[in-house]
C-alpha positions in Angstrom: -35.2 -4.3 0.6 -33.1 -7.5 0.8 -30.4 -7.4 3.4 -27.1 -9.1 2.7 -24.3 -10.3 4.8 -21.1 -8.3 5.5 -18.6 -8.5 2.7 -14.9 -8.6 2.6 -13.2 -6.5 1.5 -15.6 -3.8 2.9 -14.7 -1.2 0.2 -12.9 -0.7 -3.0 -12.1 2.6 -4.6 -10.7 4.3 -7.7 -8.8 7.5 -7.1 -9.0 10.1 -9.9 -5.5 11.1 -9.1 -2.6 9.5 -7.1 -2.2 12.0 -4.3 -5.9 11.6 -3.5 -5.6 7.8 -3.6 -3.0 7.8 -0.9 -5.2 10.2 1.1 -7.8 7.4 1.2 -5.1 4.9 2.2 -4.2 7.2 5.1 -7.8 7.6 6.3 -8.3 3.8 6.3 -4.9 3.2 8.0 -5.9 5.6 10.8 -9.3 3.8 11.1 -7.6 0.5 11.6 -8.6 -0.9 8.2 -5.9 -2.8 6.4 -5.8 -1.5 2.9 -3.7 -1.5 -0.2 -3.4 0.7 -3.2 -2.8 -0.8 -6.7 -1.7 0.8 -9.9 -3.8 -1.6 -11.9 -7.0 -3.4 -10.7 -5.8 -6.4 -8.6 -6.4 -9.9 -9.9 -8.4 -12.4 -7.9 -5.1 -14.3 -7.4 -3.5 -11.2 -5.8 -6.5 -10.6 -3.5 -6.6 -14.2 -2.5 -2.9 -14.6 -2.2 -0.3 -12.0 -1.3 -2.9 -9.4 -0.4 -5.5 -11.7 1.2 -5.4 -9.7 4.5 -6.8 -6.5 3.0 -10.2 -5.3 4.2 -10.2 -2.6 1.5 -8.3 -1.8 -1.6 -8.0 0.9 -4.2 -6.8 1.6 -7.7 -4.8 4.8 -8.3 -5.8 6.6 -11.5 -5.5 9.7 -13.5 -9.1 10.4 -14.6 -9.0 13.9 -13.2 -6.9 14.9 -16.2 -8.8 13.1 -18.8 -11.5 14.1 -21.3 -15.0 12.5 -21.0 -14.2 10.2 -24.0 -10.9 9.1 -22.4 -12.7 8.6 -19.0 -15.1 6.3 -20.7 -12.3 4.2 -22.2 -10.4 4.0 -18.9 -13.1 3.8 -16.3 -15.6 1.4 -17.9 -13.3 -1.7 -17.7 -12.1 -0.7 -14.2 -15.6 -0.1 -12.9 -16.6 -3.5 -14.3 -13.6 -5.2 -12.5 -14.6 -3.5 -9.2 -18.2 -4.5 -9.7 -17.0 -8.1 -10.1 -14.9 -7.9 -6.9 -18.3 -7.4 -5.1 -17.1 -5.2 -2.2 -20.0 -3.6 -0.3 -19.0 -0.2 -1.6 -17.2 1.0 -4.7 -16.0 4.6 -4.2 -15.0 6.9 -7.0 -12.6 9.1 -5.1 -12.4 12.8 -6.1 -10.4 15.7 -4.8 -11.9 17.4 -1.8 -11.8 20.6 -3.8 -14.1 19.1 -6.4 -11.6 19.6 -9.2 -13.5 19.0 -12.4 -14.9 20.6 -15.6 -17.2 19.4 -18.4 -14.2 18.6 -20.7 -11.6 17.6 -18.1 -12.0 15.2 -15.2 -15.8 15.4 -15.4 -17.3 14.1 -12.2 -20.6 14.1 -14.0 -19.2 11.7 -16.6 -17.9 9.4 -13.9 -21.4 9.4 -12.3 -23.1 8.5 -15.6 -20.7 5.6 -16.1 -21.1 4.4 -12.5 -24.9 4.7 -12.7 -24.9 2.5 -15.8 -22.7 -0.2 -14.3 -23.8 -0.3 -10.6 -27.4 0.9 -10.7 -28.8 1.4 -7.2 -31.4 3.8 -5.8 -29.1 6.8 -6.0 -25.4 7.7 -5.9 -24.3 9.3 -2.5 -21.9 12.2 -3.1 -19.9 13.5 -0.2 -17.3 16.1 -1.2 -16.6 17.5 2.3 -13.8 16.3 4.4 -13.7 18.2 7.7 -10.4 16.5 8.7 -8.9 18.2 5.7 -10.7 21.5 6.4 -13.1 21.0 3.4 -16.8 21.7 4.2 -20.1 21.7 2.3 -23.0 23.9 3.6 -26.3 24.2 1.9 -24.6 22.8 -1.2 -21.8 25.4 -1.3 -18.3 24.1 -0.9 -15.5 25.7 1.2 -11.8 24.9 1.5 -9.0 26.2 3.6 -6.0 28.1 2.3 -3.4 28.5 5.1 -5.4 29.9 8.1 -8.6 30.9 6.3 -11.6 29.1 5.0 -12.7 30.3 1.5 -15.8 29.7 -0.5 -14.5 27.6 -3.4 -15.2 30.2 -6.1 -13.1 32.7 -4.1 -10.4 30.3 -3.1 -7.0 31.9 -3.9 -5.8 28.7 -5.7 -8.8 26.7 -6.9 -10.6 29.7 -8.4 -7.4 30.2 -10.5 -6.7 26.6 -11.3 -5.1 26.5 -14.8 -7.2 23.5 -16.0 -10.3 23.2 -13.8 -10.9 26.7 -12.3 -13.8 26.6 -9.7 -16.0 29.5 -10.8 -19.1 28.2 -8.9 -19.2 27.1 -5.3 -22.7 25.5 -5.4 -21.8 21.9 -6.2 -25.3 21.2 -7.7 -24.8 24.0 -10.3 -21.1 23.0 -10.9 -22.0 19.4 -11.4 -25.1 20.1 -13.5 -22.8 21.5 -16.2 -21.3 18.0 -16.5 -24.3 15.7 -16.5 -28.0 15.5 -17.1 -28.5 13.2 -14.1 -30.9 14.5 -11.5 -29.2 16.0 -8.4 -30.6 16.6 -5.0 -29.2 17.9 -1.7 -29.3 16.6 1.9 -28.4 19.9 3.6 -27.1 20.5 7.0 -30.6 21.1 8.5 -31.9 17.8 7.0 -28.9 16.0 8.7 -29.8 17.4 12.1 -31.7 15.5 14.8 -32.0 11.9 15.7 -30.8 9.3 13.2 -34.4 8.1 12.6 -35.4 11.7 11.8 -32.5 12.1 9.4 -33.2 8.7 7.7 -36.8 9.8 7.2 -35.7 13.1 5.7 -33.6 11.2 3.2 -36.4 8.8 2.3 -38.8 11.7 1.8 -36.2 13.4 -0.5 -35.7 10.2 -2.5 -39.5 9.7 -2.9 -40.3 13.3 -3.8 -37.4 14.3 -6.0 -36.2 10.8 -7.3 -32.6 11.9 -7.7 -29.8 10.0 -9.4 -27.3 11.8 -7.2 -27.7 13.0 -3.6 -25.1 15.5 -2.4 -24.6 15.5 1.4 -23.5 18.6 3.3 -20.4 18.1 5.6 -19.5 20.2 8.6 -18.6 18.1 11.7 -17.8 14.7 13.0 -21.3 13.9 14.3 -23.0 14.6 11.0 -20.2 12.8 9.1 -20.9 9.6 11.2 -24.6 10.0 10.4 -23.8 10.2 6.7 -21.5 7.2 7.0 -24.3 5.2 8.6 -26.8 6.2 5.8 -24.3 5.1 3.1 -23.4 1.8 4.9 -27.1 0.9 5.4 -27.8 1.6 1.8 -24.9 -0.6 0.8 -26.2 -3.4 3.1 -29.6 -3.3 1.5 -28.3 -3.2 -2.1 -28.2 -6.2 -4.4 -24.7 -5.4 -5.6 -21.9 -3.0 -4.7 -23.1 0.6 -3.9 -21.5 3.2 -6.1 -20.4 6.3 -4.1 -18.6 9.5 -5.2 -16.6 11.7 -2.9 -13.4 12.8 -1.2 -11.7 10.8 1.6 -14.5 12.2 3.7 -16.4 9.1 2.5 -13.9 6.8 4.3 -13.9 9.2 7.3 -17.7 9.0 7.5 -17.8 5.2 7.0 -15.0 4.5 9.4 -16.7 6.5 12.2 -19.8 4.3 11.8 -17.8 1.1 11.4 -16.1 1.7 14.7 -19.3 2.6 16.5 -21.0 -0.5 15.1 -18.0 -2.7 15.9 -17.6 -3.6 12.2 -13.8 -2.8 12.3 -11.3 -2.8 15.2 -10.6 0.4 17.1 -8.7 3.1 15.4 -5.1 2.3 14.9 -2.4 4.0 17.1 0.5 4.6 14.8 3.9 3.6 15.9 5.4 6.7 14.3 6.1 8.6 17.5 7.8 5.5 19.0 10.1 5.3 16.0 10.7 9.0 15.6 13.9 9.1 17.7 15.5 6.7 15.2 14.4 8.9 12.3 15.8 12.2 13.2 19.0 11.9 11.1 19.3 13.4 7.7 18.0 11.1 4.9 18.7 11.7 1.3 15.5 12.3 -0.7 14.5 13.1 -4.3 11.6 15.5 -4.8 9.7 15.9 -8.1 7.3 18.8 -8.2 4.9 19.5 -11.0 2.8 21.7 -8.8 2.2 25.4 -9.5 0.6 26.0 -6.1 1.8 29.0 -4.0 1.9 26.5 -1.0 4.4 24.3 -2.9 6.4 27.3 -4.0 7.0 28.3 -0.4 8.0 24.7 0.5 10.5 24.7 -2.4 12.0 28.0 -1.3 12.3 26.8 2.3 13.9 23.5 1.3 16.5 25.3 -0.9 17.4 27.5 2.1 17.9 24.4 4.3 20.3 22.3 2.4 18.4 21.0 -0.7 19.7 21.5 -4.2 17.2 22.6 -6.8 17.0 22.0 -10.5 14.4 24.0 -12.4 13.1 21.8 -15.2 13.2 23.4 -18.7 9.5 22.5 -19.3 9.1 24.3 -22.6 12.2 22.4 -23.9 11.1 19.1 -22.5 7.8 19.4 -24.3 9.5 20.3 -27.6 10.2 17.1 -29.6 13.3 18.7 -31.1 14.9 19.6 -27.8 13.6 17.0 -25.3 16.4 14.4 -25.6 19.3 16.8 -25.0 17.4 18.7 -22.3 16.5 15.5 -20.4 20.1 14.3 -20.6 21.4 17.5 -19.1 18.9 17.3 -16.3 19.7 13.7 -15.6 23.5 14.4 -15.5 23.0 17.4 -13.1 20.7 15.5 -10.8 23.0 12.4 -10.8 26.0 14.5 -9.8 24.2 16.2 -6.9 22.7 13.0 -5.6 26.0 11.1 -5.7 27.6 14.0 -3.7 25.0 13.3 -1.0 22.6 16.1 -1.7 18.9 15.9 -1.5 17.5 17.3 -4.7 14.3 19.0 -5.9 13.3 18.9 -9.5 10.6 21.5 -10.1 8.6 22.8 -13.0 7.6 26.2 -11.4 7.8 28.2 -8.2 4.2 29.2 -7.9 1.4 30.3 -10.3 3.1 33.6 -11.0 6.4 32.1 -12.1 7.2 33.4 -15.6 8.0 29.8 -16.6 4.2 29.0 -16.4 3.4 31.7 -19.1 6.5 30.6 -21.1 5.3 27.0 -21.1 1.8 27.9 -22.2 3.1 30.1 -25.0 5.4 27.3 -26.2 2.6 24.7 -26.0 0.4 27.0 -28.2 3.2 27.2 -30.7 3.5 23.5 -30.8 -0.3 23.0 -31.1 -0.5 21.3 -27.7 -3.3 22.0 -25.2 -2.2 23.3 -21.9 -3.9 20.4 -20.0 -1.7 18.1 -22.0 1.5 19.3 -20.3 1.2 16.9 -17.3 0.4 14.0 -19.5 3.5 14.6 -21.6 5.9 15.6 -18.8 4.8 13.1 -16.2 6.1 9.9 -17.9 9.4 11.6 -18.7 9.9 12.5 -15.0 8.8 8.9 -14.0 11.5 7.4 -16.2 14.0 10.0 -14.8 13.1 9.2 -11.2 13.3 5.4 -11.8 16.8 5.8 -13.3 18.0 8.0 -10.5 16.6 5.7 -7.8 18.3 2.7 -9.3 21.7 4.4 -10.0 22.0 6.2 -6.7 20.4 3.6 -4.4 17.8 6.1 -3.1 15.1 4.9 -0.7 12.8 7.9 -0.6 10.9 9.8 -3.2 8.5 12.7 -2.7 6.1 13.8 -5.5 4.2 17.1 -5.5 1.2 17.7 -7.8 -1.9 15.6 -8.2 -1.9 15.3 -11.9 1.9 14.9 -12.4 2.2 12.3 -9.7 -0.1 9.9 -11.4 2.0 9.7 -14.5 5.2 9.5 -12.5 4.1 6.7 -10.3 2.7 4.7 -13.2 6.3 4.8 -14.7 7.6 3.3 -11.5 5.6 0.2 -12.3 5.0 -0.8 -8.7 2.7 -3.7 -7.8 1.0 -1.9 -4.9 1.5 0.7 -2.2 0.8 0.3 1.5 0.6 2.9 4.2 3.8 2.8 6.3 2.9 5.5 8.8 1.2 8.9 9.2 3.1 12.0 8.0 0.9 15.0 7.1 -2.9 14.9 7.0 -3.8 13.8 3.5 -0.2 12.8 2.7 1.0 9.6 4.3 4.3 7.9 4.2 3.8 4.9 1.9 5.9 1.9 1.0 6.2 0.5 -2.5 5.7 -3.2 -3.2 7.5 -4.3 -6.3 8.8 -7.8 -5.9 12.3 -8.4 -7.4 12.8 -4.7 -8.4 15.1 -2.0 -7.1 12.1 0.1 -6.0 10.8 -2.6 -3.7 10.6 -1.0 -0.3 10.9 2.5 -1.6 9.4 5.1 0.7 7.0 7.3 -1.2 5.2 10.4 -0.2 2.6 12.1 -2.6 1.3 15.5 -1.9 -1.3 17.7 -3.5 -0.5 21.4 -4.2 -2.4 22.6 -1.1 -0.9 20.2 1.4 1.6 20.9 4.1 3.4 23.7 5.8 6.5 25.6 4.7 9.0 23.0 6.0 7.2 20.1 4.4 10.1 18.8 2.2 12.6 19.2 5.0 10.4 17.2 7.3 9.8 14.6 4.6 13.6 14.2 4.4 13.9 13.7 8.1 10.5 12.0 8.6 9.4 14.4 11.3 5.7 15.1 11.7 4.4 18.6 12.5 3.6 19.1 16.1 -0.2 19.7 15.5 -0.4 16.2 13.9 1.2 14.3 16.8 
């Protein structure tokens, strides 16, 4: 196959939610790769001008919450733009817990669209991310919950996800419900041995099974680097950009190979610790939480016990057209008063999956004829407008958003040009800085966190910008 020269940028990506998009930004930051995250696909003028220094860039999206028809409308033009940018790799970034279903956030649909636009011998799919304690073994996916590793269909949160419950841990079977594309597996045994042996195993699999998608097992750093090399060499031999699907494990694997091969500079040593002494003082922060995760619930409880003020959002009223205006005005006034008094404030939709408000909201949605998966799509823009108004009125310089689906709609309402990684904070959840030239949110510090991310003191540490000891 024809070899081509190294391209710049090395990689572009589309994140199927915003928290996952900043996860990629963090992984690239740690690897010493200058990267930026855009809300809309960047123009050639941006990439050749203000952001000309980027070696990688991404577009933060919301496809995890969309139907297949909606995904087609949104992803097709974006994939075409990324194809035209001609980076070596185009990565469709998914959550490391493989959140998806045939009718919502279908990874199979994204694969079909990518296959049609990018072509290639096959689509590499790497869901595992050992640095996030997400593993794939013999095609079955595992994820951590606190101190334990669970098979995905037995995970205390993902097996009960309100929109995309994981009822099957075998990624081949789960994905086959979403697409007719042929799926094969490079399991942990096939990834063992010398690189030449592993490459021969892959070539034999491609010849015998002729798959459209190859899922790679993921367990440890050594095999991840091997997968990264396999993907990069496939990209180097491709006529156009190589389309890849996976978690931030894709960047972890690629970065490991890039550093070994001298393609990028050595891993970045963050200046966070050197600056930490200057960041110990209390900082006012606004937190918006649309997460129903028990992890987030504990973080809210801890923060309220350590100086934060909380406002439970009347979700059922906010989703009711006849009540939304008055309800939002009341929330805005209460939050404004607390912020102007110097308090850090948490606006939250629920305190865990068993919160009665979750059932109340579903009941009210049913009465209004609204599907439950529509709640984030309707609520997110309201919260985005609310956050923007509070930031401008109170001069806030830090915003934290919890919940992968909700965060996308909120950040879109901020209307930023791009996000950059400012420093490390929590694995999978970096401290970002907003670029919005000429607007009040320019320079805003932004942290996005998925429901499963962080320890109990997460919001308090975000207020003070203190990293946990095990991340230092």
